[in-house]
N, C-alpha and C positions, 0 to 999 in steps of 0.2 A: 348288672346285678348291682347297685350304688352300697357305699363300703364306708362307716362313718365312726371313726376310732373314738374311744374314750379315755382321755389321761390323764393323768394331774403328775405337780413337779416332786411330787413322796405319798407318802402311802398312807390312809385312814383319810381321806378325806372322802369321803363316800360314793369314788365314784362305780365301787360292781353296786352297789346298790340303787345308785339311778340305771346302769343299764341292767339290773333283773327287774327294774321296773317297766323301762322301756320298752322289753320282753316279752312284757305282760301289755302295754298296751298300743302296742304297735303292731299291724298284722302286716301282713305275707314280709317276713325276716326269716332269717339266722341269725346266731348268737357264739361268739367265742370269746372265749376266756384266754388272752397271754399274754398275763400274766407267768409266763411256767414258771418264776421260780416259788414263789407263793400264791396258788391260785384258791381262789373263793367262792367265784360267782355259780360253782355245782351248790356248794351247801345251799345258797334260796333256788335252788331249781332241783327238781324231780326228774331224775336222770333213768329211761329207761332204751333196752333193746342197746346197749353200749357196749359200741366195737372198739377193742384195745390193739395197740402194735404197739409193740417196739420199737422205739429211736432208739442210731447209734451215730450219736453225734460228737464222736472222737479218736481218736489214735491210743495206745500203750505201746509203751519196747514192751520187747517180747524176746527174752534170751533160747537161741538155742545151744543145748549146754553137751552135747554134742561136739558142736564144735567149735564151741570158750574156750577159751586153756586161760583164763581167769587174769590173762596180763595188766588190766586192772584202767589199760585205756577209756574206756568209756565212760566208768567211774572219774576221771580226771578232766571229760567233755563233760559230762553233766554239772550246769548251772544253778540247774535245782535239787540236789545231797539228794536225787533218787535212788542211785543205785549204791549199794553198801561196800562195805570195806569185802565179804563175802559172795562179795559179786554176785548180788540178789535185789532185785526192781519193784523200790512202792511203788504201786500205786496211786496212791493218795498223793504223791509227790508229781509224777514224772504229767510232765506237759505235753506230750508227743513230739517231739518239737523235731526229732528226729536227727540230732547231733551223734549220739554213739548210734546208730545206724551207720554215718558216712565215716566215724573214727573206728569202727572195729573192720584189725587187717584181718580177721575169720573170717569176716560175715556170720557170727554168728549171732545178730543181734536187728530185727525187723520191727514194725510198728505193728497194730495187729488195732483192729475197730474194737467199739466198745461195749455196750448198752452203758447206752447216759442220760436215763428215762423211758416215758412211753405221754405217746398222743390216744388221744382218744372220739369217738366223737357218736352220739347219742338222740333217744328223741325227748322229749318234750312234753307236756300241755301246750306251749307256745312257740311252737317249732324243731327246729335240727340245733344241736348242741354242740362246737368240740370246745376243747382243753386239753391238758396238754402238764407233767409235769417232768422235771429235769434235777437228777439226782443231786443230794448236797453236797458240793462242792464243784461239781461237773463245769465244765464249760460247753461255751457253743449254747448261751441259752435266744440267740439273735438266731441263731441258726434254724429254733424248735419254734420258736411264735411262728418261723416262714410256714415250718412243717403243718404246724396246725392249721394255717391259712390256706392252705393245700389241699389240706383233707380232708376239710369241709365240702372245697368248689363241686366235688364228683355226686354229690348228694342234693344239688342242687335240683331245685325241682320248678321253677317258674317263680322264686323268691326274689322280691323287690330290692331284699338293705339285705345288709350284713350288719351287726352291729358289733361293733369290735372290742373287749374289755382292753383296756391296754394295761405295762407295765408302768409302775411308777416310777419318776427321774427320769430323763434324758439323754440314757446309754443304749447301747446299742443293740437292747432290747426291746423297746419305745420306739426307736427308728425301724428296726425289723414288723413293727404293729401297724405304723404310719404311713407307712409309704408305699402307694401306688392307692391310699383311701382317696374319697372326695371330700373328706371333709372329718378337722379333727374338734372334739369337745373337751376344752381345759375347764375340769373340774377343783378348787380351791375353797379355801377358809380365812376366812380375813384376821388376817394374824401379819408380825411382821415378815418370820418368813414362808406364810403361804402368798404375800404380794412376791416377793423375792422365789421363789420357785413357779409362780406365775410367771413372773418374767423370763425365766427361762425357758418351760416349758414352749410360749407363743413364736420366743426366739426361732425354737425349732422347729413347729411349722412354718415359720413366714422363712425358712431356708432351704427351705424342699417345695415352698409356695402352696402348702395344704393350706383350705379357705378354714381357718379356727372359731371357735366363739367359745365365749363363755360360761359358765355355771357358778357361781356364788352360794356352795352348801352353807345353813344357820349361822347366813349372811347378820340379822340382829345380832349378833354376840356384839361387836364392835365395829358401829356403825362407821368410825369415824377412819378405819383402815375399807370396810366397804367401799366409802364415798371414796376414798385412794384411786383404790383397785377399779374403779368405774372410772376415774378422769382418768386415767390410764391407756381403758381400753378404747376410750373415745379416743387420746394421741395418737392414739399407734390403731386405731382404727378396726379393732376390736369388735364384735361386739357382744354383749352381756344378755345371753338368752332364758337364764333360770334367775331367778332366787328362789332358795328356800332356809323358810326360820326355820330355825334350833324345830325343837319336838320333841321332849324327854320319850313320849309312844312312841318312836320313828327307832330312837334304841331298845324297847320294849320289843319290839317286836318281832327285831333283828335278834335278837337273842333267844325266843322262839323260831327263828332261822322261817320267819318269814319277811316282806318288804310291804312298805305303808300303803304298797296300791291293796295286800294281802284284805290288811284291815280298815281297807275303806277311808284311810285319812283321805279326804276330798282334797282340802287346800293346798295336799300333794298330791293329785290329781292333774290336778288345774294344772298346777303352775308347771309340770312334766309335760298334761298337754302341751301346754304355751309353750315351752322350752323347744319340744317337735315338730310342732308346726312353725316355727322362728323357719328355724336350721332350714326344712327340706322346702320352705317356700324359696329359700336365698339358693337353694343346691335347683330349683327348677326353673330358675329365672333362664 
């Protein structure tokens, strides 16, 4: 099963809309939303038969008060201020660094795994779908992304493609989204910040030797920057596989939890089909 990750240098470029649309027009595929901090692909997919699992991605300090003599050493060594004067742990501040466990002369401190989110796999009209949600402020988004990709594998039933809706940016969750994939599609918009973000995310793909393609969304809003983006891609050897025009009807469709495919936007559908054909043709070489 080949894996293609759709990513972007920042949020709001239309990445999830593209993935949701691809899930409707591509046959023999599975879909995963790896934006675990703020997943939204499920809003455009009707989930059925959802299976859900708790996720433990971090450890927090705990105190055995039967052994604790409240000497305060743990409080003194905690660099995050997670232990109060009364020797009580503030869970929101604890980073699970283990310093208090090592320093405690009474062996009263220990680390305990805690639930920091959940993962799920469900069925939709367009195939198997996996996503997850990390608790607010919790650490380990990259590990949760990896868990999402692991969870969907046992549900494979001869599918040819896994289309991944990656996290925005270039951090660890994005790296976890693209690691081991066969290609990435970088979605961008024609703004100065969009061009800067595009360069960074393409550099990331190049660093991991993953073939990268570019889709310029709302390309006709600023043709000067669109031309600049295309020139940059030609110079650096990246193929622009899609140029989607701005259409207020797409915004209206999303407000109604519909994709452009649902509304029969033929211009959009033709462009997405062309994009997919270019990517798959390259990968079949």
